[in-house]
N, C-alpha and C positions, 0 to 999 in steps of 0.2 A: 378525773384523775389528773394528777400532776406528778411527773417523774423526777425525782432527785438523783443526781449522779455525783457520787463522792469518789475522788481519785486524783489523778494528775492534772496539772493545769492545762494540758493540751487536749483534754477530752472534749471540750466544747467546740473544737475545730472540726465540725462534722459538715460534710456536703449537705446543703439544703436547709441548715439552721437559719432561721430568720428572726428579726425583731430582737436582736440581742441588746440587753440593757443590764446595768448593775443595780443590785438592791442591797441595802445594808440595814436589815431590821434591827431595832433596838431590843436587846435581850437582857433580862435581869441577871443572866448568868455570865455577862461579859461580852467580849467581842468574838465573833467566829474567826476561823483561820484566815479568811479573806472576804471581800465583798462577794456576794452570791451573784452569779451570772444567769439571767433568765432569758429564755428564748422559746422558739416554737419549731418543731420539726413535723411538717404536715399538720395533723390534727392533735399532735401530742405537745403539751406544754412541758418544758424542761427547766430544771434548776440545777446549775453546776456549781460545785464547791471543791477547790483544790485543798485537800486535807492538810497538807503541810504548808499551806500558804504560798504566796507569790515567791518563786525562786527557791522553794523548799527550805525555808528558814526555821520551821518548827520541828522539833524532835518528836518522836512518837509520844513521849510522856508529857511534852509541853503543849500538845494540842488541847484546845478547849472544847472537848467533845460535847459538853452540855450546851454550850452556846451554838455549836454547829447544828445540832439536832433541833434545838428550840427555834432557831432561825428558819430551818427548813419547815418546821410545823407552822410558823407564823406566815410563811409564804404559801401555805396551802398544799405542801407536798404530801402525797398519800402513799407513795411507793419510792423506795430507795434501792438503787443498784450501787453497791460499794465495790469498786475495782481496787484490788490490793496486790502488790507484789509480795511473793512468798517464796520461801525455800521448801524444797521437797524432802519428805522423810520416807519416801517410798521409791523403789527402783522404777516402777511403772508410771510414775508421775514425773515426766521429764521436763527440763527447761523448755519453755515455749508452750507447754500444755496449760489449759485452763481447768479450774476445778470449781464446781458449784458446792459451796460449803453448806452443810446441813447440821453440823455440830461444832461446838467450841470447847476447848479447855482453857480456862482463864488463869494465867499465871502472873497477871499484873498486880501491883501492890501500892502504887503511888498515885492513883487517879481517882477522881470523883466518880463513883460508880452509879449514882442514882440522882434523879431529880428530887426524890422524896427523902424524908428524914424526920428528925425531931420536930414536932408540931403538926406533921401530916405524914403518916406512915402508910406505905403501900407495898404489896408484894405481888409482882407479876410472875406468871409462869414462864420459865425459859427452857422447858422440856424440849420443845422444838423451836430453836432460836431464829430460824430463818423461814421465809415464806415459800411454801411448796408451790403456790400458784406462780410466783415470779420465776421459780426454778424451771417449771414447765415451759414458760414462754422463752426464757433464755436458751434452754436446751434446743428448742425448735430453731431459734435464730442461729445458734452455733452450727447445727447440722447443715443448714442451708449454705453456710459460709465455709464448710469443710474445716472448721477449727477443731483440733483435738481436744475433746472435753470429757472430763470425768464428772458424772452426775451427782455424786455424793462425795463427801470428804470431811474429816475432822481437822479443824484449824487450831493449833496450839498458839495462844497469844502470850508472848513473853514481854517482859518489861523493856528490855534493851537499855541503852542504845547499842551495847555490845552484842555480837552474835554469840551463839551457844558454845560451850565447851563440848568436846567430843563425848564426854560422859553424859552430859545433859541431852545431847542429841540422841544418843542410843537409848536413854531412859524414855524419852518422849515416844520413840518408836515402839517400845515395849508397852506403853500406855495405849497404843492404838491411834496416835495422832498421824495424820497424813501430810499436812503442810504446816509450816511455822512462819509466823510473822509478828509484827509489833503494834498493829493499829486497830484491829477490828473489835477490841474490847476497850472501853465500855460502849463503843459505838452501837453494837447490836442490842445491848441491854437498854440503852437510852431510847433507841428507836422503838423497842417494844413498849416501854413505858409511855412514849408519845403516841402509841397506837398507829405507827407507820409501818407498813409492810416493808421488810428489809431482806436483802439477799447479798451475800458476799460472792463475788466472782474472783477467785484467787488466781493470779497469773504467776506461774512458776518461773523463777529466774535462775535457779541454781539448785544443786543438791546440797542439803545441809551437811555439816562436817562429819556425819556418822560414817561416810565412806572413807576408809583409811587410805585407799589407793589414790584419792583425789587430794589436790592441794586444798588448803583452808579456804573458807569463803572469802572472795575477793570483790571489793566494791566495784572495781573497774569492769570485771567480767559481768557482774550483776547489771550494771548500767547498760552494757551492750545488749544483753538479752531483753532488758526492760524496754529499750528503744524499739526493738523488733516486736515486742508484745503490744506496744502502744498502737500500732497500726491495726492490729487485730481487735484491740479493745474499742477503738473508734468505730470500726465496722460493726462490731457486735452490738454496741449501743444503738446505732442507727437501724440495725435490722430488728433488734428486740423491741424497741419503743412502740411501734405500731401493734406488735403482737400482744404486748402487755395491755395496751388500751383495748384491743379487741377482746381479750379474755377476762377483763375485769368487770365484774358486775357492780351493783349498787353497794354490796358489801363484799369483803374478802372471804372466800370460801374457807380459808385457813384460819379465820378468826382474828387475825393480827389487829384489825381495826376496832376490836372490842376487848382488848387485853385488860382494860381497867374496870370492866363490868363488875368483877368480884374482888378487885385488888385492894380497894381502900379499906384500911383498918381503923383509923382514928375516927371516933364518934364525931358527928358534925358539930356538936356544941363544944368540943375540945380542940377543934382545928385552929391552928395559928393563922390569923387573917393575913399576916404579911407573907407567910409561906404560900398560902392559897393564892394570893395575888401573883406571886412569882410563877405559879403553875397555871395561870389562866390559858396559855396557849397549849401546853402539854396535856393538861387534864381538865380543861374547861368543860368538856362534854359531860363528864361524870360529876364534876363538882357542882355544876349548875343544877343538876337533878338531885343532889344529895346535900343540900345546904341547910335543910331544916333539922 
């Protein structure tokens, strides 16, 4: 097992992390957000990636999600914890709470959504878009740290970079969304296509603007809560990593690592060789066995 951590640039600053080094795999999908930082925490190998780049210079839409996940796969990452700041659409999910996301509503419209396309078509299931096994391990870790955690939640992914209007925020509540953010799609879809177990840990920074008694969403206030959440996030990663290793068998019980078994549609003799070459890291397991 190798655990990927996607989130803020300070997440790698964990007590006990050793052998830190930068890696920059060459990806056919372009450059990742930043060099990936590899290290070891006890028996767990870790790979850290700041989603928005060094100094947060990438907007949610400007992130090269395909390169990020492709590079994770090339470095041998099998499991990803995605830590993501979010607004709350529910009264009982307060700033400072953490939410284990098990469903998404994808409202993005300007991003490359898939590794596959013309020349090599595949359709993966996103019915259960996050890994239940990872959720169990993280919930155990949060309980031991006394972090307020909600074990399920639906994350509405908006395009951004602007925040919602009040009408939109109220609509999303009617849809059954629990938290709202800008970054976890297509990240979750691409992780599934790459057969990497994936879990979003949403860190609530504010109530979205549906609450008319509150002031509008303010970046300064969000950053203050985000800084407070960062300490809990680092502690959670350190506590969860050995539990994830302990509970992971040779295969994922949720089936994330076999998502492509029945997903490829294009007949082998009709597959574009250039596209197949680009997918050697993401889909090499199944392409090698279906090349005839």
